[in-house]
N, C-alpha and C positions, 0 to 999 in steps of 0.2 A: 471481478478483475477488470480494471481499465485496460485500454489498448487491446481489446479482444481480437483484433485482426492478426495479432502476432502470437496468439496462444496455441492454436490448434493445427494450423495448416500453413506450410511454407508458401503455398500458392497465393494466399491472401496477405502475406507479409512481404515487405520490400527489404527486410533486413534479417530474415530468419525467424523461426518459430521457437516457442518455449517447450514444445512436446508435452504440454500439460495433460492431454488425454492419454497418451501412451504411458506417461509416468504414473498417473493415477490408476490406470488399468493394471499396471504391473504390481501395484500395491493392493489391488482388489478394494480400492477405497469406495466407501458408500457415501458419496458426496455429489452435489449438484454444483457445477461451475457455470456461472453466468459471465461470459466475456462480452463487454460492452465496447464496440468499436468506437474510436474517437471520431469527432466530427471534422476531420481534415484541418482546414484552416481555423476551425473553432476549438481545436484541442487545447490550446493554451487557456482559452476562456473557461472551458469545462473543468480543467484539472487544477486550477489555481484559486486558492481562497482569497487572495489579495491582489489588487491591481498593481502592476509594475509600471514605473514611469516610462520605461523603454519598450517593454513587450506587451503592455496591456494586460488582458486577462481579468481574473477576479470574479468568475461566475460559478465557482465550485458549490456555493450554497444551493443554487438551482439544480445543479447536477446531483448533489446528494439528496435533495428534497425529492427528486424523481425516484431515486433508488429506494429511499426509505419509505416513502408514502405511496408510491405507485407500483414499482417493479417488485419489491420484496413481498408486499401483500398479495400480488397476483401469483407469484411463485408459491407462496405458502398456501394459498387457496387451491392451487392446481395439483401440487405434489405433496407427498407425505414427508414433510420436513420437520426438523426440530427447530422451532422458531426463535428460541431464546438467544441472547448474546453469546453464551458459551459455545453455541454451535453455528455462529455466523462470523465469517471472516471477510476481510477485504485485503487483497494482495496486489501490489503494483510496483512499477519501477519508474525511476526518474520523476517526472511530474505525477505519474501514477502512484509512486511511493509517497510523494508529498500529500496528495489528496487522500490517500488511505490513512495516513497518520492523522490528518485533519478530521477525517470521519470519526476516528476514535475519540478525539477531543470533543467534537460537536455532538456525537450520538453514542455515548458510552453504553447506553441501555440497548443499543442495537448491535454494535460491533464489539465482540469480545476477544477477537483475535485479529492481528494485523501483520501482514508481510510487507516490510518497508525496505525495498531494494533500491540502492543507489539514489536515495531521495534527494529531490532538488530543493533542499531547505534554503538555498540562496534566494529563491524567488519569494520575496516578501519576508525576508529574515527579521526585519524590525517589527513588522506587524505580528508575525508568529510569536516572537518573544513577548510582546505585549499581551497576546492572548493567553499564553502559558502562564504569565505572571498573575493573570486573573483566574486561573483554573486551580481549584483547591485540591482536587482528587483525581487520580488516574490509576485505574486497576486493569486496564486492557493488556492482554498478553501480546508482546511485540517481538518480532524477529527482525532485527536490524542487519542489513547486509550492504557491503560495498566492496569494491576492489581498491588496491593501493596504487593502481595505475589508470585512474579514470580520466585523467587529463585536467583535473581541477583538485588541487590539494585541499581546498575548503570542504570537499565532500565529506572527508573523514572528520575534519574539525567540527563541521556543523552537526554531523551525525552524533559525535561523542557529546556535544553540548546538549542535544535533545535527549540522549540516553541518560546523561547526568540529571537532567530535569525530571525524567521519568522516575529515576531512582529516589529522588527527594520526595516524591509523592507517594511512595510506598513504604511500609515497614518491611523489615528484612524477611519476615515470614510470608510476605505477599510479593516478593520480587519475582516478576514473571516476564522478564525480557532477556533476550540473548543477542549479543553483538558478534558478527562474523565479518572479518576483513580478509578478503582473499588475496593472497600474494600474486601479483601480476594481473589481477582481475581488471578488466576494462569496462567501460560504460556501454555494454552491448548485450544483445540477446544471448550470446554464448555464456556470459557470466550468470545471467538470470536463469537460463535453462539448466545449467549444471548445478545450480544452487536450489532449485525449486523443490526437489525431492526431500532434501534435508530440512528445508524450512517447513514443508508440509508435515513431515513426521514430528518435528519439534512442536509445532503449533497444535497438532491434533493428537 
């Protein structure tokens, strides 16, 4: 999970936490969650697959390469994990939602489940569309979430366009995505915290 500083402890977050540990403990969930803190001013670089003419970025390939080829193998070698894609998820919000979805497109053999919360699909919209047009198959299970009061009407429009693309890449028998639009939901930790439990239960 990207933005790890906001997942477990209010003291490490400047905008509130997700209560991920308390939620999973309440479910007696047998999972390992790896929260990766962002690099401060490097966050945009890390979590965006394409460079933006105004905001820069575009270093997500290096970020995902580290996760896939260094971090995950270390975890799998250290702990008793189920290593296949079916048992490996990436869940993030905003730019973290963008990079999580991109991870599923780039590494479908690694990530079998994605939590895509309030994704910033506006960042590199043209390049993402070009990438999706070149992608022939998509079978990853995706939980799409956003609020209807996020401050940018394009969040819902972009999410629904991506969801439509996902559906065109599946046959009906393999339809494995869910879209949730929360009435009054805003682009903040409150929305993601209150939605995490339902997303986890649906994905797993």
